[in-house]
C-alpha positions in Angstrom: 77.3 101.0 215.7 74.9 99.2 218.0 76.9 98.7 221.2 75.4 99.3 224.7 76.8 102.4 226.3 76.0 105.1 228.9 77.3 108.7 228.9 76.2 112.1 230.2 76.9 115.8 229.8 76.0 119.0 231.6 73.7 121.3 229.5 74.9 124.9 229.6 76.6 124.3 233.0 73.2 123.4 234.6 72.5 120.4 236.9 70.5 118.8 234.2 72.4 115.7 232.9 71.6 114.4 229.4 71.8 110.6 229.8 72.1 108.3 226.8 71.7 104.7 227.6 70.6 101.5 225.9 71.5 99.6 222.8 71.2 100.9 219.3 72.2 103.7 217.0 73.8 106.6 218.9 72.0 109.3 216.9 68.6 107.7 217.7 69.5 107.4 221.4 70.6 111.1 221.5 67.3 112.2 219.8 65.3 110.1 222.2 67.1 111.6 225.2 66.5 115.2 223.9 62.8 114.5 223.2 62.4 113.2 226.7 64.1 116.2 228.2 61.8 118.6 226.3 58.7 116.5 227.0 59.3 116.2 230.7 59.9 120.0 231.0 63.6 119.6 232.0 64.4 121.6 228.9 62.0 124.6 228.8 60.9 126.3 225.6 63.5 128.8 224.5 66.4 127.0 226.2 69.6 127.3 224.2 71.4 124.1 223.6 75.2 123.8 223.4 76.9 123.9 220.0 76.9 120.5 218.5 80.7 120.4 218.6 80.7 120.9 222.4 78.0 118.4 223.0 79.7 115.9 220.8 83.0 116.3 222.8 81.1 116.0 226.1 79.3 112.9 225.1 82.1 111.3 223.1 80.2 111.3 219.9 81.1 112.2 216.4 80.2 115.8 215.4 78.1 114.7 212.5 76.0 112.4 214.8 75.0 115.4 217.0 74.6 117.7 214.0 72.3 115.2 212.3 70.3 114.7 215.5 69.8 118.5 215.9 68.7 118.8 212.3 66.2 116.0 212.5 64.7 117.4 215.8 64.4 120.8 214.1 62.5 119.2 211.2 60.2 117.5 213.7 59.4 120.7 215.5 61.1 119.9 218.8 64.0 122.4 218.3 64.3 125.6 216.4 67.5 126.9 214.7 68.2 130.4 213.4 71.3 131.8 211.9 73.4 133.5 214.6 71.2 132.5 217.5 72.1 128.8 217.8 69.7 125.9 218.4 67.0 126.3 221.0 64.0 124.3 222.3 61.0 125.3 220.1 58.9 128.2 221.5 55.6 126.5 222.2 53.7 125.1 225.1 55.2 121.7 226.0 53.1 119.1 227.9 54.8 117.6 230.8 54.4 113.8 230.7 55.0 112.0 234.0 57.5 109.2 233.9 54.8 106.5 234.4 52.7 107.6 231.4 53.3 106.6 227.8 55.8 109.0 226.1 53.5 110.3 223.4 53.0 114.0 222.4 49.8 115.7 223.7 48.1 118.8 222.6 49.3 121.9 224.4 46.8 123.3 226.9 46.9 126.7 225.1 48.0 126.9 221.5 50.7 129.4 220.6 49.3 130.1 217.1 45.6 130.4 216.2 44.5 129.6 212.6 40.9 128.7 213.6 38.5 130.5 211.3 35.8 132.9 212.6 37.1 136.2 213.7 39.4 139.1 212.6 42.5 140.1 214.5 41.1 142.0 217.5 44.1 144.4 217.4 42.8 146.0 214.2 39.5 147.2 215.6 39.1 150.8 214.5 39.1 152.3 218.0 39.7 155.9 217.1 37.0 156.0 214.4 34.6 154.1 216.6 35.2 156.5 219.5 34.5 159.5 217.2 31.2 157.9 216.1 30.2 157.2 219.7 30.8 160.8 220.6 28.7 162.1 217.7 26.0 159.5 218.3 25.6 160.2 222.0 25.6 164.0 221.4 22.7 163.6 218.8 20.8 160.8 220.5 17.1 161.5 221.3 15.9 161.1 224.8 14.0 157.9 224.0 17.3 156.1 223.2 17.9 155.9 226.9 14.5 154.4 227.7 13.2 150.8 227.2 14.5 149.5 223.9 12.3 148.8 220.9 12.6 145.1 219.9 12.8 146.2 216.3 16.1 147.9 217.0 17.0 151.6 216.8 15.4 153.2 213.7 18.7 155.1 213.1 20.6 151.9 212.6 17.8 150.2 210.6 17.8 153.2 208.2 21.6 153.1 207.9 21.6 149.4 207.2 18.8 149.6 204.6 20.9 152.0 202.6 24.2 150.2 203.0 22.8 146.7 202.2 21.0 148.0 199.1 24.2 149.7 197.9 26.7 147.0 198.7 24.8 143.7 198.7 21.9 144.4 196.4 19.3 143.9 199.2 15.8 145.1 198.6 14.3 146.2 201.9 12.8 149.2 203.7 14.0 149.9 207.3 10.7 148.5 208.5 11.7 145.0 207.2 14.9 145.0 209.3 14.9 143.6 212.8 18.1 143.9 214.8 19.5 141.0 216.8 22.6 140.1 218.7 24.2 138.2 215.8 23.5 135.4 213.3 23.0 132.8 216.1 20.3 134.9 217.7 18.6 135.4 214.4 18.5 131.7 213.8 17.0 131.1 217.2 14.2 133.5 216.4 13.5 132.1 213.0 13.5 128.5 214.3 10.8 129.5 216.9 8.7 131.3 214.3 9.1 129.1 211.2 9.4 125.6 212.8 10.9 122.6 211.0 12.2 120.6 209.3 15.0 122.6 207.6 17.5 121.6 205.0 21.1 122.7 205.4 24.3 122.5 203.5 26.2 119.3 204.3 29.2 121.5 205.4 28.4 124.3 207.8 28.8 125.6 211.4 27.8 122.8 213.8 26.5 125.2 216.4 24.0 126.6 213.9 22.6 123.1 213.5 22.7 122.8 217.3 20.7 126.0 217.7 18.0 124.7 215.4 18.0 121.3 217.2 17.5 123.1 220.6 14.2 124.5 219.2 13.1 121.0 218.0 14.0 121.9 214.4 15.8 119.0 212.6 18.1 119.6 209.7 18.6 117.4 206.6 21.9 117.7 204.7 22.1 119.0 201.1 25.1 117.9 199.1 27.8 120.6 198.3 30.0 120.7 195.2 32.0 123.3 193.3 28.8 125.2 192.5 27.6 125.4 196.1 24.6 123.7 197.6 22.8 121.1 195.5 19.4 122.7 195.9 17.7 120.2 193.6 17.6 118.0 196.7 14.9 120.2 198.4 11.5 118.8 198.9 8.0 120.1 199.7 8.4 118.8 203.3 11.2 121.3 204.0 10.0 124.4 205.8 13.2 126.3 205.2 16.8 125.9 203.9 19.9 127.5 205.4 22.4 128.5 202.8 25.7 130.5 202.5 25.3 131.6 198.9 28.0 134.3 198.7 30.8 132.0 199.9 29.8 128.5 200.9 31.0 127.8 204.4 33.6 126.4 204.8 34.3 124.9 201.3 34.3 128.2 199.4 32.7 129.3 196.2 29.4 131.1 195.5 26.1 129.5 194.7 25.8 129.0 190.9 23.3 131.5 189.3 21.1 128.6 188.1 20.9 127.3 191.6 20.1 130.7 193.0 17.1 130.9 190.6 16.2 127.3 191.4 16.1 127.8 195.2 13.9 130.9 194.8 11.6 128.9 192.5 11.4 126.2 195.2 10.5 128.7 197.9 7.8 130.3 195.7 6.2 127.0 194.7 6.2 125.4 198.2 5.9 128.4 200.5 9.3 127.6 201.9 11.8 130.0 203.3 15.4 130.6 202.2 17.6 131.7 205.1 20.7 133.4 203.6 23.6 133.6 206.0 25.6 136.5 204.6 28.5 136.0 207.0 31.4 137.4 204.9 29.7 138.7 201.7 31.7 141.9 201.7 35.1 140.2 201.6 35.6 139.2 198.0 39.0 139.6 196.4 39.2 138.5 192.8 36.0 140.2 191.5 33.1 142.3 192.7 31.1 140.8 195.6 28.2 138.5 194.6 24.9 140.1 195.3 22.5 138.7 197.9 19.9 136.1 196.9 17.4 138.2 198.9 17.4 140.7 196.0 15.7 138.0 193.8 12.7 137.6 196.0 12.4 139.6 199.3 9.2 137.8 200.2 10.7 134.4 200.3 14.3 135.0 201.5 15.6 136.2 204.9 19.1 137.7 204.9 21.0 137.3 208.1 24.1 139.4 208.8 26.3 140.8 211.5 29.5 142.9 212.1 31.4 139.9 213.7 33.7 139.5 210.6 33.9 143.2 209.5 34.4 144.8 213.0 34.3 142.5 216.0 32.2 139.7 217.4 32.3 141.6 220.8 29.8 144.2 219.5 26.9 141.6 219.4 25.0 143.5 216.6 23.3 141.6 213.8 20.3 142.0 211.6 17.6 140.1 209.7 16.0 141.5 206.6 12.6 139.8 206.7 9.6 139.1 204.4 6.8 141.4 205.5 4.8 138.5 206.8 7.5 137.5 209.3 8.3 140.9 210.8 5.6 140.9 213.5 6.0 137.2 214.5 9.8 137.7 214.8 9.4 140.8 216.9 6.9 139.1 219.1 9.3 136.2 219.6 12.0 138.6 220.5 10.0 140.2 223.3 8.4 143.5 224.3 11.8 145.2 224.9 15.3 145.1 223.5 17.2 142.8 225.7 20.2 141.9 223.6 22.0 144.8 221.9 22.9 148.1 223.5 21.1 151.1 222.2 24.2 153.3 222.4 26.2 150.7 220.4 23.4 150.6 217.8 23.5 154.4 217.5 27.3 154.3 217.3 27.2 151.8 214.4 24.6 153.9 212.6 26.9 156.9 212.7 29.9 154.6 211.8 28.0 153.4 208.6 26.6 156.8 207.6 29.9 158.7 208.1 31.7 156.3 205.7 33.9 154.9 208.4 32.4 151.4 207.9 33.2 151.4 204.2 36.8 152.5 204.9 37.2 149.7 207.5 35.9 147.1 205.2 38.2 148.2 202.4 41.2 148.2 204.8 40.3 144.7 206.0 39.7 143.5 202.5 43.3 144.5 201.6 44.7 143.0 204.7 42.9 139.7 204.3 43.9 139.5 200.6 47.6 140.0 201.6 47.2 137.3 204.3 45.7 134.9 201.8 48.5 135.6 199.3 51.1 134.8 202.0 49.3 131.6 202.8 49.3 130.5 199.2 52.9 131.5 198.7 54.0 129.6 201.8 52.2 126.5 200.7 53.6 126.8 197.1 57.1 126.9 198.6 56.8 124.3 201.4 53.9 122.0 200.4 53.3 122.4 196.7 51.4 119.1 196.7 48.6 120.6 198.9 45.8 122.3 196.9 44.2 125.4 198.3 40.5 126.2 197.6 37.9 128.7 198.6 40.3 131.6 198.4 38.3 134.0 196.2 36.6 135.4 199.3 36.3 135.3 203.0 38.7 135.0 206.0 39.7 131.3 205.6 40.8 128.8 203.0 40.5 125.0 202.7 43.7 122.9 202.3 42.8 119.7 200.5 44.7 116.7 201.9 45.2 113.1 200.8 42.5 110.7 201.9 42.9 109.5 205.4 45.3 112.2 206.6 43.0 114.9 208.1 43.0 113.8 211.7 46.8 113.1 211.7 47.4 116.6 210.3 45.2 118.2 213.0 47.2 116.2 215.7 50.5 117.3 214.2 49.4 120.9 214.2 48.4 120.6 217.9 51.9 119.4 218.7 53.3 122.3 216.8 51.3 124.6 219.1 48.9 125.5 216.3 45.1 125.6 216.6 43.5 124.6 213.3 40.4 122.6 212.4 39.7 119.7 210.0 37.1 120.0 207.3 35.3 117.0 208.8 34.5 119.0 211.9 32.0 121.0 209.8 30.3 118.1 208.0 26.6 117.4 208.8 26.4 114.2 210.8 23.6 113.0 208.5 25.8 113.3 205.4 26.9 109.7 205.2 29.6 108.4 202.9 27.8 106.5 200.0 28.1 102.8 200.3 29.5 100.9 197.3 26.9 98.2 197.8 23.9 100.5 197.6 25.0 102.5 194.7 25.0 106.2 193.9 21.3 106.6 193.2 20.2 104.8 196.4 22.6 106.8 198.5 21.3 110.0 197.0 17.7 109.0 197.8 18.7 108.3 201.4 20.5 111.6 202.0 18.4 114.1 200.0 15.0 112.5 199.6 15.4 112.6 195.8 17.3 110.6 193.2 18.0 113.8 191.2 21.4 114.4 192.9 24.2 112.1 193.8 26.3 112.3 197.0 29.7 113.8 197.0 32.4 111.7 198.7 33.9 112.8 202.0 36.9 115.1 201.6 39.9 115.4 203.8 41.2 118.9 204.5 42.1 121.7 206.9 40.0 124.8 207.4 42.7 127.6 207.9 41.6 131.0 209.2 44.1 133.6 208.2 42.6 136.7 209.8 43.1 136.1 213.5 46.9 136.2 214.2 48.7 139.4 214.7 51.0 140.6 211.9 54.1 139.6 213.9 52.8 136.1 214.6 51.4 135.2 211.2 54.7 134.1 209.5 55.5 131.7 212.4 51.9 130.4 212.3 52.4 129.6 208.6 55.7 127.8 209.4 53.9 125.7 212.0 51.1 124.9 209.5 53.6 123.8 206.8 55.4 121.5 209.3 52.1 119.9 210.1 51.1 118.9 206.6 51.4 115.3 205.4 54.2 114.6 202.9 53.6 113.9 199.2 51.7 110.7 198.8 53.6 108.1 196.8 52.0 107.5 193.4 49.7 104.5 193.2 51.2 101.5 191.4 50.2 101.0 187.9 47.7 98.2 187.4 49.1 95.1 185.8 48.8 95.0 182.0 47.2 92.0 180.3 49.7 89.9 178.3 49.9 90.8 174.7 48.0 88.7 172.3 50.1 86.1 170.5 
């Protein structure tokens, strides 16, 4: 029916009339009126709507018309329906759009759910065990711990880390090779100042790492990434260093292939270059034993950079660099005469935390938790979006959801409207990693992006980088629901090419 009509009804006895006016399908007009009431803030999140039978009677509509409108708005994320609790306005931040502005959804000012990669759930910090270590560390601390700090870092923590990294990550280092810093970013700043540029970096990685290097006049050149990690055959003699994530390529996933590990060490030996190994989540491997650090292959040409931001908390601001002997003095000199960045008492506490076994227990606990979260993510996608492929799930605190070409940005926008913070894979791509041109060909594009024709570029990929560690336990299922609602539907199959006529 497409007649013109006007009607109104009181919502739950309030003074908020729901007005339907215009020409067209009545279900569409009802949906438009409800969307506008939610968008403008007249219907606040959590508001319970009247039963569809009551609203149908008040508006003079068929029951099925109202029921279908409710169901479609639930599917779109405007409403939420649960058995026994009726239909309500979805619980999420709703932007208020003034009447004179276009009626288009906007990203909520503060997301309800956080699936951005990068940090563990802060509620699981081991407060009791940390407090016990702090008490023991303070009781046993020497007097010089409360004086000006040594820029090398506290010797107690350097000894504890040397033993732990050798046992768990296969690192070869004496405590004297370890210099403490306030995190991986601080370590990169120091290395950029000491080593200089240019550097090569994986074509997918943290943008702020590249920005740190650029702020020290160190340019980065992208290396292609595929299923076997960084394509290190693109390195040249002009590169002073290469920044890699060998244990679990960030963010695409997967360890660096053994042949490429050997190749990058050979490159460093033959050119005098430096391999900077960001060991950001090397302890969190789920399907087999953790992959050892590349540093163990050649301690004189590899710097291992690590921190406790994933295993404990980014708030502690404690990281470390395991350095070649020749770089220890220059890095300490660049750091300054006194420790300015990491608290001596927190360093002592972490040393006790490691040596008492509490750090191992926390890592095991978090590994089990993250594996369970990963399995929940995979199961939800299998049930709700089986067409979406999940990769990079053998390790770490995040996964990559591969999307059909051209759908990444729309999926990020859809997630924002669902009150979900999540990032696209393209947000991590190096700006110099250009899509190869059909007119120039694969070999020419490879020469342009890597400086050598030995490798060919990998096409751009569409996807979402989903961090599954941050939400609280109670919020995680709802975050997964919002994620599934944000994903693009199954792409229709491409039409078959026309067949040539059969020969007579």
